[in-house]
MDAnalysis code that builds the backbone (N, CA, C; Angstrom):
import MDAnalysis as mda
import numpy as np

u = mda.Universe.empty(348, n_residues=116, atom_resindex=np.repeat(np.arange(116), 3), trajectory=True)
u.add_TopologyAttr("name", ["N", "CA", "C"] * 116)
u.add_TopologyAttr("resid", np.arange(1, 117))
u.add_TopologyAttr("resname", ["MET", "ILE", "ALA", "HIS", "SER", "LEU", "PRO", "ASP", "PRO", "PHE", "PHE", "GLY", "PRO", "ALA", "SER", "ASP", "LEU", "HIS", "GLY", "ALA", "THR", "TYR", "VAL", "VAL", "ASP", "ALA", "GLU", "PHE", "PHE", "THR", "GLN", "GLU", "LEU", "GLY", "ALA", "HIS", "HIS", "VAL", "VAL", "ILE", "ASP", "ILE", "GLY", "VAL", "ALA", "HIS", "GLU", "ALA", "LEU", "LYS", "GLY", "VAL", "LEU", "SER", "GLU", "LEU", "ASN", "TYR", "ARG", "ASN", "LEU", "ASP", "GLU", "LYS", "SER", "GLU", "PHE", "ALA", "GLY", "GLN", "LEU", "THR", "THR", "THR", "GLU", "PHE", "LEU", "ALA", "ARG", "TYR", "VAL", "HIS", "ASP", "ARG", "LEU", "THR", "GLU", "ALA", "VAL", "ASN", "PRO", "THR", "PHE", "GLN", "GLY", "LYS", "ILE", "ARG", "VAL", "THR", "LEU", "HIS", "GLU", "SER", "HIS", "VAL", "ALA", "SER", "ALA", "SER", "PHE", "GLU", "GLY", "PRO", "GLU", "ALA"])
u.atoms.positions = np.array([
    [7.719, -10.218, -10.994],
    [7.910, -10.792, -12.282],
    [8.187, -12.402, -12.014],
    [7.359, -13.211, -12.680],
    [7.442, -14.538, -12.364],
    [7.427, -15.336, -13.781],
    [7.864, -16.599, -13.710],
    [7.666, -17.454, -14.897],
    [6.910, -18.661, -14.360],
    [6.048, -19.191, -15.240],
    [5.224, -20.343, -14.845],
    [4.604, -20.943, -16.044],
    [4.003, -22.130, -15.948],
    [3.140, -22.707, -17.013],
    [1.852, -23.052, -16.368],
    [0.843, -23.188, -17.146],
    [-0.514, -23.629, -16.659],
    [-0.855, -24.861, -17.494],
    [-0.247, -26.046, -17.065],
    [-0.372, -27.249, -17.977],
    [-1.799, -27.867, -17.984],
    [-2.643, -27.196, -18.717],
    [-3.971, -27.672, -18.908],
    [-4.503, -27.090, -20.271],
    [-4.967, -27.911, -21.151],
    [-5.430, -27.398, -22.377],
    [-6.410, -26.263, -22.314],
    [-7.135, -26.001, -21.186],
    [-7.953, -24.896, -20.941],
    [-7.261, -23.615, -21.084],
    [-5.973, -23.478, -20.843],
    [-5.162, -22.323, -20.833],
    [-4.543, -21.978, -22.182],
    [-4.741, -22.871, -23.129],
    [-4.225, -22.563, -24.554],
    [-2.703, -22.330, -24.484],
    [-2.206, -21.237, -25.153],
    [-0.789, -20.947, -25.228],
    [-0.198, -20.785, -23.794],
    [-0.942, -20.378, -22.835],
    [-0.346, -20.191, -21.489],
    [-0.080, -21.530, -20.797],
    [-0.407, -22.661, -21.459],
    [-0.063, -23.993, -20.947],
    [1.467, -24.159, -20.984],
    [2.219, -23.528, -21.861],
    [3.594, -23.579, -21.859],
    [4.200, -22.476, -21.005],
    [5.542, -22.665, -20.728],
    [6.275, -21.742, -19.821],
    [6.187, -20.361, -20.471],
    [5.822, -19.403, -19.617],
    [5.745, -17.938, -19.993],
    [5.968, -17.149, -18.753],
    [6.130, -15.866, -19.002],
    [6.318, -14.876, -18.001],
    [5.137, -14.076, -17.729],
    [5.058, -13.540, -16.448],
    [4.026, -12.545, -16.147],
    [4.625, -11.553, -15.164],
    [4.210, -10.295, -15.393],
    [4.596, -9.162, -14.521],
    [3.432, -8.685, -13.884],
    [3.349, -8.624, -12.623],
    [2.243, -8.098, -11.806],
    [2.484, -6.834, -11.102],
    [1.494, -5.958, -11.016],
    [1.525, -4.880, -10.029],
    [0.603, -5.337, -8.900],
    [1.023, -5.329, -7.718],
    [0.326, -5.874, -6.564],
    [-0.176, -4.816, -5.672],
    [-1.427, -4.838, -5.365],
    [-2.114, -3.934, -4.498],
    [-2.572, -4.694, -3.246],
    [-2.221, -4.193, -2.038],
    [-2.756, -4.771, -0.824],
    [-3.547, -3.774, -0.075],
    [-4.833, -4.106, 0.241],
    [-5.629, -3.136, 0.925],
    [-6.031, -3.747, 2.355],
    [-5.980, -2.871, 3.310],
    [-6.326, -3.374, 4.761],
    [-7.475, -2.622, 5.213],
    [-8.406, -3.417, 5.817],
    [-9.701, -2.855, 6.347],
    [-9.898, -3.176, 7.782],
    [-10.376, -2.238, 8.509],
    [-10.818, -2.472, 9.901],
    [-12.091, -1.703, 10.152],
    [-12.791, -2.188, 11.212],
    [-14.111, -1.484, 11.673],
    [-13.725, -0.287, 12.516],
    [-12.516, -0.380, 13.156],
    [-12.159, 0.748, 14.090],
    [-10.700, 1.161, 13.844],
    [-10.373, 2.365, 13.970],
    [-9.022, 2.792, 13.928],
    [-8.346, 2.600, 15.244],
    [-7.048, 2.254, 15.259],
    [-6.285, 1.997, 16.407],
    [-5.926, 3.305, 17.244],
    [-5.221, 3.224, 18.267],
    [-4.826, 4.363, 19.146],
    [-4.107, 5.460, 18.276],
    [-3.427, 5.052, 17.223],
    [-2.634, 6.014, 16.463],
    [-3.476, 6.521, 15.225],
    [-4.698, 6.134, 15.190],
    [-5.676, 6.524, 14.130],
    [-5.218, 6.126, 12.786],
    [-4.755, 4.812, 12.685],
    [-4.373, 4.246, 11.355],
    [-4.999, 2.797, 11.352],
    [-5.203, 2.359, 10.151],
    [-5.686, 1.012, 9.946],
    [-4.433, -0.060, 10.290],
    [-3.285, 0.275, 9.726],
    [-2.076, -0.455, 9.898],
    [-0.910, 0.479, 9.691],
    [0.201, 0.275, 10.372],
    [1.357, 1.113, 10.169],
    [1.855, 0.748, 8.726],
    [1.989, 1.791, 7.856],
    [2.380, 1.585, 6.548],
    [3.748, 0.951, 6.393],
    [4.641, 1.233, 7.300],
    [5.926, 0.546, 7.265],
    [5.833, -0.945, 7.416],
    [4.970, -1.406, 8.364],
    [4.793, -2.764, 8.639],
    [4.116, -3.443, 7.478],
    [3.168, -2.783, 6.893],
    [2.425, -3.374, 5.716],
    [3.390, -3.475, 4.464],
    [4.254, -2.434, 4.300],
    [5.135, -2.411, 3.185],
    [6.194, -3.477, 3.409],
    [6.705, -3.667, 4.565],
    [7.802, -4.627, 4.717],
    [7.254, -6.041, 4.653],
    [6.017, -6.310, 5.141],
    [5.410, -7.612, 5.053],
    [5.065, -7.996, 3.656],
    [4.591, -7.032, 2.790],
    [4.253, -7.380, 1.417],
    [5.592, -7.582, 0.686],
    [6.581, -6.770, 0.921],
    [7.938, -6.857, 0.226],
    [8.551, -8.258, 0.589],
    [8.401, -8.701, 1.818],
    [8.877, -10.076, 2.175],
    [8.246, -11.231, 1.401],
    [6.875, -11.072, 1.350],
    [6.028, -12.161, 0.706],
    [6.377, -12.145, -0.837],
    [6.509, -10.962, -1.377],
    [6.764, -10.887, -2.837],
    [8.172, -11.319, -3.233],
    [9.115, -11.161, -2.332],
    [10.432, -11.622, -2.546],
    [10.599, -13.129, -2.726],
    [9.629, -13.930, -2.168],
    [9.605, -15.344, -2.409],
    [9.236, -15.703, -3.818],
    [8.668, -14.751, -4.539],
    [8.090, -15.063, -5.886],
    [8.848, -14.401, -7.002],
    [9.384, -13.263, -6.679],
    [9.959, -12.306, -7.719],
    [11.150, -12.962, -8.325],
    [11.081, -12.925, -9.728],
    [12.155, -13.522, -10.606],
    [12.334, -14.992, -10.328],
    [11.233, -15.742, -10.016],
    [11.187, -17.136, -9.833],
    [10.429, -17.884, -10.865],
    [10.825, -19.118, -11.155],
    [10.022, -19.933, -12.025],
    [9.129, -20.737, -11.032],
    [7.837, -20.480, -11.027],
    [7.015, -21.049, -9.985],
    [6.875, -22.596, -10.252],
    [7.103, -23.045, -11.437],
    [7.200, -24.483, -11.765],
    [8.145, -25.204, -10.913],
    [9.174, -24.547, -10.531],
    [10.266, -25.151, -9.847],
    [10.184, -25.073, -8.279],
    [9.153, -24.366, -7.774],
    [8.914, -24.278, -6.371],
    [8.136, -25.488, -5.904],
    [8.608, -26.227, -4.910],
    [7.920, -27.496, -4.480],
    [6.620, -27.255, -3.834],
    [6.495, -25.998, -3.180],
    [5.179, -25.781, -2.556],
    [4.052, -25.597, -3.649],
    [4.359, -25.338, -4.892],
    [3.370, -25.231, -5.934],
    [3.226, -26.416, -6.851],
    [3.895, -27.559, -6.392],
    [3.839, -28.768, -7.268],
    [2.318, -29.140, -7.464],
    [1.932, -29.461, -8.575],
    [0.577, -29.885, -8.879],
    [-0.490, -28.842, -8.795],
    [-0.032, -27.558, -8.661],
    [-1.020, -26.463, -8.680],
    [-0.954, -25.697, -9.950],
    [-2.208, -25.178, -10.290],
    [-2.250, -24.275, -11.459],
    [-1.949, -22.841, -10.792],
    [-0.931, -22.217, -11.096],
    [-0.594, -20.984, -10.479],
    [-1.129, -19.795, -11.254],
    [-2.460, -19.774, -11.362],
    [-3.145, -18.771, -12.038],
    [-3.022, -17.413, -11.299],
    [-3.402, -16.323, -11.805],
    [-3.397, -15.047, -11.165],
    [-4.246, -15.148, -9.889],
    [-5.363, -15.686, -10.037],
    [-6.275, -15.916, -8.863],
    [-5.688, -16.744, -7.684],
    [-4.987, -17.817, -8.085],
    [-4.292, -18.667, -7.093],
    [-3.179, -17.820, -6.434],
    [-2.407, -17.084, -7.209],
    [-1.322, -16.262, -6.638],
    [-1.892, -15.126, -5.740],
    [-3.039, -14.600, -6.130],
    [-3.704, -13.511, -5.272],
    [-3.985, -14.138, -3.904],
    [-4.586, -15.277, -3.885],
    [-4.827, -15.964, -2.636],
    [-3.589, -16.300, -1.859],
    [-2.597, -16.795, -2.579],
    [-1.244, -17.139, -1.958],
    [-0.643, -15.854, -1.249],
    [-0.581, -14.787, -1.989],
    [-0.014, -13.565, -1.403],
    [-0.902, -13.135, -0.241],
    [-2.230, -13.191, -0.384],
    [-3.094, -12.804, 0.748],
    [-2.833, -13.677, 1.983],
    [-2.735, -14.908, 1.854],
    [-2.505, -15.780, 3.018],
    [-1.151, -15.522, 3.668],
    [-0.093, -15.390, 2.875],
    [1.248, -15.194, 3.438],
    [1.259, -13.754, 4.073],
    [0.668, -12.716, 3.461],
    [0.667, -11.421, 3.961],
    [-0.090, -11.400, 5.405],
    [-1.231, -12.093, 5.384],
    [-1.976, -12.218, 6.570],
    [-1.212, -12.800, 7.722],
    [-0.410, -13.843, 7.408],
    [0.491, -14.435, 8.461],
    [1.538, -13.409, 8.860],
    [2.035, -12.651, 7.989],
    [3.137, -11.743, 8.188],
    [2.788, -10.535, 9.086],
    [1.562, -10.087, 8.950],
    [1.108, -8.948, 9.786],
    [0.391, -9.318, 11.073],
    [-0.002, -10.585, 11.201],
    [-0.557, -10.963, 12.466],
    [0.493, -11.153, 13.553],
    [0.336, -10.826, 14.743],
    [-0.905, -10.287, 15.346],
    [-1.041, -8.847, 15.374],
    [-0.133, -8.123, 14.706],
    [-0.110, -6.657, 14.701],
    [-1.455, -6.134, 14.028],
    [-1.962, -6.789, 13.003],
    [-3.169, -6.328, 12.329],
    [-4.205, -7.334, 12.490],
    [-5.410, -6.895, 12.912],
    [-6.541, -7.815, 13.115],
    [-7.673, -7.113, 12.261],
    [-7.790, -7.498, 10.954],
    [-8.775, -6.890, 10.118],
    [-8.948, -7.739, 8.843],
    [-9.418, -7.123, 7.881],
    [-9.565, -7.847, 6.543],
    [-8.552, -7.308, 5.481],
    [-8.060, -8.166, 4.773],
    [-7.033, -7.827, 3.789],
    [-7.586, -8.258, 2.317],
    [-7.375, -7.337, 1.342],
    [-7.669, -7.689, -0.050],
    [-6.356, -7.554, -0.844],
    [-6.020, -8.530, -1.559],
    [-4.838, -8.532, -2.468],
    [-5.273, -8.625, -3.890],
    [-4.853, -7.657, -4.688],
    [-5.047, -7.672, -6.164],
    [-3.880, -7.716, -6.946],
    [-3.759, -8.650, -7.959],
    [-2.723, -8.767, -8.879],
    [-3.190, -8.263, -10.232],
    [-2.504, -7.293, -10.733],
    [-2.898, -6.695, -12.070],
    [-1.806, -7.211, -13.037],
    [-2.313, -7.927, -14.019],
    [-1.454, -8.291, -15.169],
    [-1.391, -7.289, -16.195],
    [-2.402, -6.453, -16.309],
    [-2.459, -5.292, -17.286],
    [-3.511, -4.382, -16.847],
    [-3.782, -3.327, -17.643],
    [-4.894, -2.391, -17.269],
    [-6.261, -2.971, -17.496],
    [-6.357, -4.211, -18.122],
    [-7.632, -4.815, -18.370],
    [-7.776, -6.234, -17.748],
    [-6.689, -6.656, -17.120],
    [-6.764, -8.011, -16.477],
    [-6.170, -7.958, -15.055],
    [-6.978, -8.334, -14.117],
    [-6.564, -8.411, -12.717],
    [-7.436, -9.423, -11.969],
    [-6.974, -9.863, -10.838],
    [-7.715, -10.764, -9.971],
    [-7.458, -10.377, -8.610],
    [-8.485, -10.536, -7.694],
    [-8.330, -10.169, -6.337],
    [-8.742, -11.333, -5.457],
    [-8.189, -11.400, -4.242],
    [-8.603, -12.327, -3.183],
    [-8.794, -11.511, -1.989],
    [-9.937, -11.705, -1.325],
    [-10.272, -11.003, 0.026],
    [-10.662, -12.065, 0.997],
    [-10.024, -12.194, 2.032],
    [-10.254, -13.193, 3.038],
    [-11.174, -12.583, 4.074],
    [-11.552, -13.398, 5.028],
    [-12.378, -12.885, 6.120],
    [-11.687, -12.165, 7.097],
    [-12.360, -11.311, 7.875],
    [-11.638, -10.528, 8.894],
    [-10.967, -11.415, 9.929],
    [-9.650, -11.150, 10.188],
    [-8.861, -11.977, 11.175],
    [-9.327, -11.711, 12.606],
])
């Protein structure tokens, strides 16, 4: 759950401060399974994602200095979560990650980076 504004006429009413609630999916891909026959330890993945999302949850993104001058669209946030998640699981995980933020059952955005 976040609050933010998208201060550009392009975004119409979303230009003003509003809230958004996301369901976040993180998918991990590899070409080969590791010695334990998993892509990534689910506990490592869960804790990493939980840590990344704790930086955003119940925050007004307009007040976070690292987002100054940025349009914090769902797409932007999907990339932000992806990049932080990639940092959090490296070097444990060496593969591709896709992060999807769902605003509703009909609106979502994903970011998939290159294989690490």
